[in-house]
VOKOLKE-359461 format. One line per field, with one value per residue (C-alpha): residue number from 1; y, x, z. Coordinates in pm, whole numbers, plus 50000, padded with zeros to 5 digits. Each point is the difference from the previous one (the first is absolute). Layout:
REM residues N
i = NUM,... $
c2 = Y,... $
c1 = X,... $
c3 = Z,... $
END
This chain:
REM residues 310
i = 1,2,3,4,5,6,7,8,9,10,11,12,13,14,15,16,17,18,19,20,21,22,23,24,25,26,27,28,29,30,31,32,33,34,35,36,37,38,39,40,41,42,43,44,45,46,47,48,49,50,51,52,53,54,55,56,57,58,59,60,61,62,63,64,65,66,67,68,69,70,71,72,73,74,75,76,77,78,79,80,81,82,83,84,85,86,87,88,89,90,91,92,93,94,95,96,97,98,99,100,101,102,103,104,105,106,107,108,109,110,111,112,113,114,115,116,117,118,119,120,121,122,123,124,125,126,127,128,129,130,131,132,133,134,135,136,137,138,139,140,141,142,143,144,145,146,147,148,149,150,151,152,153,154,155,156,157,158,159,160,161,162,163,164,165,166,167,168,169,170,171,172,173,174,175,176,177,178,179,180,181,182,183,184,185,186,187,188,189,190,191,192,193,194,195,196,197,198,199,200,201,202,203,204,205,206,207,208,209,210,211,212,213,214,215,216,217,218,219,220,221,222,223,224,225,226,227,228,229,230,231,232,233,234,235,236,237,238,239,240,241,242,243,244,245,246,247,248,249,250,251,252,253,254,255,256,257,258,259,260,261,262,263,264,265,266,267,268,269,270,271,272,273,274,275,276,277,278,279,280,281,282,283,284,285,286,287,288,289,290,291,292,293,294,295,296,297,298,299,300,301,302,303,304,305,306,307,308,309,310 $
c2 = 92034,50260,50013,50148,50016,49976,49865,50323,50162,49769,50152,50215,49722,49901,49624,49739,49815,49671,49984,49739,50057,49848,50047,49813,49969,49831,50003,49622,49753,49977,50377,50006,49726,50139,50358,49887,49804,50307,50218,49762,49996,50379,50037,49792,50234,50328,50067,50148,49821,50194,49817,50137,49948,50155,50209,49917,49633,49975,49775,50288,50209,49741,49763,50157,49754,49985,49760,49947,50155,49802,50319,50372,50208,50138,49646,49895,50281,49880,49636,50096,50212,49697,49797,50263,50209,50352,50137,49965,50147,50024,50068,50169,49743,50113,49886,50224,49816,49666,50092,50098,49781,49808,50218,50322,49871,49911,50334,50209,49824,49777,50111,50365,49923,49987,49793,49689,49715,49690,49894,49689,49863,49736,49677,50092,50379,50204,50367,50259,49991,49645,49872,50008,50102,49655,49894,49953,50349,50166,49813,50107,50357,50043,49826,50308,50201,49755,49920,49645,49819,49699,49762,49880,49642,49912,49955,49681,49894,49623,49958,50227,50334,50304,50298,50275,49814,49681,50198,50155,49654,49864,50297,49940,49651,50126,49813,50261,49751,49929,50374,50056,49763,50182,50344,49899,50182,50002,50163,50315,50266,50350,50260,50237,49870,50134,49976,49702,49898,49918,49651,49834,50199,49927,49624,50016,49996,50358,50028,50252,50063,50087,50240,49894,50105,49831,49895,49791,49627,49821,49627,49787,50047,49831,50021,50024,49989,50333,50241,50366,50280,50321,50252,49819,49719,49669,49814,49652,50029,49827,50147,49948,50083,50000,50146,49930,49776,49950,50372,50126,49917,50228,49911,50244,49836,50079,49934,49983,49914,49891,50087,49761,50153,50353,50241,50344,50265,50000,50165,50202,49809,49813,49630,49717,49649,49704,49681,49677,49718,49949,49839,49962,50137,50278,49878,50130,49894,49927,50237,50240,49738,49750,50266,50077,49630,49970,50312,49857,49684,50210,50195,49681,49872,50331,50007,49638,50080,50289,49806,49736,50264,50117 $
c1 = 35268,50163,49841,50197,49978,50370,50295,50186,49809,50182,50343,49968,49867,50335,49963,50127,49726,49901,49723,49751,49761,49660,49623,49932,49629,49834,50322,49953,50188,50279,50047,49984,50259,50241,49972,50066,50304,50129,49937,50204,50278,50002,50006,50319,50171,49859,49784,49649,49765,49801,49711,49946,49660,49784,49683,49776,50073,50160,49718,49755,50196,50118,49698,49722,49753,49743,50004,50377,50170,50008,50032,49955,50316,49907,49954,50334,50174,49854,50089,50360,50016,49885,50291,50240,50075,50113,50071,49762,50073,49686,50102,49731,49959,49915,50057,50309,50143,49922,50212,50312,50303,50100,50309,49799,49748,50273,50177,49685,49814,50238,50361,49900,50071,50377,49963,49846,50239,49794,49711,49788,49811,49727,50079,49774,49990,50090,49944,50055,49905,49917,50079,50370,50115,50057,50230,50304,49962,49969,50304,50217,49867,50061,50337,50210,49804,50089,49634,49930,49714,49830,49755,49713,49877,49643,49777,49798,49737,49982,50185,49756,50114,49819,49937,49746,49894,49932,49792,49791,49942,49885,49766,49847,49907,49868,50275,50029,50137,50293,50042,50019,50297,50180,49930,50066,49674,49643,49930,49795,49807,49953,49754,49717,49654,49754,49624,49876,49649,49912,49881,50204,49825,49659,50058,50152,50370,50133,50329,50281,50079,50366,50126,50354,50252,49939,50365,49975,49964,49713,49956,49785,49624,49845,49918,50278,50048,50163,50095,49915,50192,49810,50209,50162,49745,50003,49678,49924,49844,49881,50094,49863,50204,49824,49731,49692,49853,49671,49930,50238,50095,50306,50368,50102,50180,49863,50157,49722,50063,49741,50150,49864,49810,50053,49735,50163,50001,50352,49943,50311,50221,50313,50005,50245,49876,50236,49922,50040,49818,49776,49661,49850,49981,49760,49677,49669,49702,49651,49844,50084,49879,50254,50269,49899,50009,50352,50126,49867,50202,50308,49961,49976,50321,50173,49894,50106,50339,50072,49865,50257,50274,49931 $
c3 = 64188,49775,49653,49710,49619,49916,50196,49927,50285,50244,49934,50312,50224,50147,49938,49762,49814,49845,49742,49886,49709,49929,49983,50327,49922,50298,50208,50023,50220,49743,50000,50380,50045,49742,50130,50357,49879,49817,50306,50216,49741,49982,50379,50021,49753,50130,49694,49985,49759,49742,49832,49649,49839,49731,50020,49828,49943,49650,49877,50053,49748,49751,49996,50211,50151,50276,50295,49995,50306,50324,50206,49952,50014,50343,50131,49853,50186,50330,49930,49919,50314,50201,49860,50136,49691,50091,49652,49704,49658,49786,49643,49791,49724,49646,49644,49993,50299,49834,49696,50197,49945,50315,50037,49972,50253,50250,49955,50029,50280,50198,49963,50038,50367,50040,50317,49837,50078,49917,49777,50062,49700,49985,49818,49706,50020,49691,49916,49731,49634,49888,50351,49909,50348,50147,50283,49775,49850,50342,50133,49705,50007,50372,50028,49898,50257,50279,50065,50114,49819,50160,49832,50220,49995,49905,50304,50036,50253,50050,49668,49816,49866,50138,49775,49942,49685,50198,50247,49722,49852,50338,50052,49658,50125,50334,50185,50275,50254,49767,49945,50378,50017,49718,50147,50362,50077,49876,49665,50053,49812,50139,49882,50076,50080,49741,49957,49803,49904,50361,49909,50275,50273,49847,50025,50347,49914,49971,49816,49981,49633,49952,49738,49916,49732,49665,49975,50320,49955,50175,50068,49770,50012,50298,50370,50256,50375,50083,50277,49967,50168,50072,50187,50292,50004,49811,49923,49869,49657,49684,49663,49651,49690,49668,49775,50218,49728,50185,49954,49729,49643,49977,50031,50275,50291,50347,50339,50259,50364,50255,50340,50261,50294,49866,49878,50004,49728,49855,49661,49917,50245,49898,50081,49941,49918,50055,49808,50196,49823,49699,50077,49654,49648,49908,49842,49871,50213,49875,50251,50281,50250,49869,50031,50361,50089,49860,50180,50327,49938,49912,50323,50207,49838,50071,50366,50044,49846,50235,50299,49922,49991,50353 $
END
């Protein structure tokens, strides 16, 4: 995949291009379906598709917040590559960019490539100052330049709309099975394993504590059946998300994974945890013994689940 910052750098590429613009956070099933439809449409007309997105996500500049993004930018690149995208334009988003008029934005970042012949726009996508760059504006602006503008239909799954916002809402409820349907894959968190307090090992259930970017969203507090990828291997696992209320009184969110039948030292290693099913909410136990009893029950449920999958 060729990654650029401005379509102007494609003027020497020898192709004619189509463009679609969006944040594509999560690259969910709606994104996947629409992008594949656009790719097929472009292939018929001999056009190369360029996906235009923003780095960082505009919300991180205009209204910064933690636990918002479904994927990191590196993960989004890989997900787009898997869909079949060959050209990705990552515009450096800033407050200056946010105040550009729609015409100025198009001239500077999109129409700087003289070989752009078509623009595909999402049904609700708007850009530029005050979101004034809607479909009608782009069509009128591009008509004298003989650039075709196509409006994309909203994607629905079993008569329900699919969007990054819907996915965030489902994650906030711990509904990871519903999220898997909307993503067309399991939701995952990747990060480095860091040292914790070592309490899990002391009670017989060692955990890998994941350090992940603060802007990444995590599912609701609770215990989940998960799979953990370490290098080329994938292990069955059990993951807790929460504040460890039995031991802690703070509000920090921890992601701690107990990898079944594994006892290696993986401090400093990168792992990826896929969330499959929520078992229960997080709770504060009266004693460590009560906690241990519950974890044993959680482990039995997890083993039974995977046994049923095989």
